[in-house]
N, C-alpha and C positions, 0 to 999 in steps of 0.2 A: 809362567803366565797362564791363567785359566783361559778357556775358550771365550768366555763372556768378556773378559777384560781385553783380550786380543780383538774381538769383534768391535768393542767400543773404540779401541784405538784406531782401527781401520776406518770406522765411521767418521771419526774426527779428522783423519787424514783426507778422506773423501770430501768432507765439507771444506777443508782448507784449500784443496785443489779447485773445488767449485768456485770459491771466492777468488782465487788467483786467476781463473779463467775469466770470470766476470770483470775483474780489474783490467785484464789484458785486452778485453774487447773494447773497453772504454778508451784505452790509450792506443792511438794509431802507431806509436813508435814500436810496438811489439810486432815482430815478424811472424809470418805464417808458420815457420818451422818451430818456433818456441810455443806458439799456441797449439800446434799439432802435438807436440811432446807433452804438454800439460793435459790435453784431452786423452792421450794414450795412457798416461799414468793414472788418470782418474778412472778410465775404463778398467785398467788392470786391478786397481783397488776395489772397484765395484764387483769384479769377478771373484776376487778373494772373499769379499763379504758374502756373496751369494753362495759360494762353496761352503763357507763356515756355517751359514744358516741352514743349508741343506744337511750338512753333517750333524749339526745339533739336533735337527728334527728327527734324524734317524736314531740317534742315541736316546 
């Protein structure tokens, strides 16, 4: 997988997590632990995106 396609895949995953978080905030049945886990995963993906973008700009 090329770096660009990997970056694109991570961005899609980030958007999907963003959507899940937005939906979870609408539904009060979602517990805080689930919401916290979604946010943690979103932040992890965002960090991966940032690292790849920085590595791409170096090369």
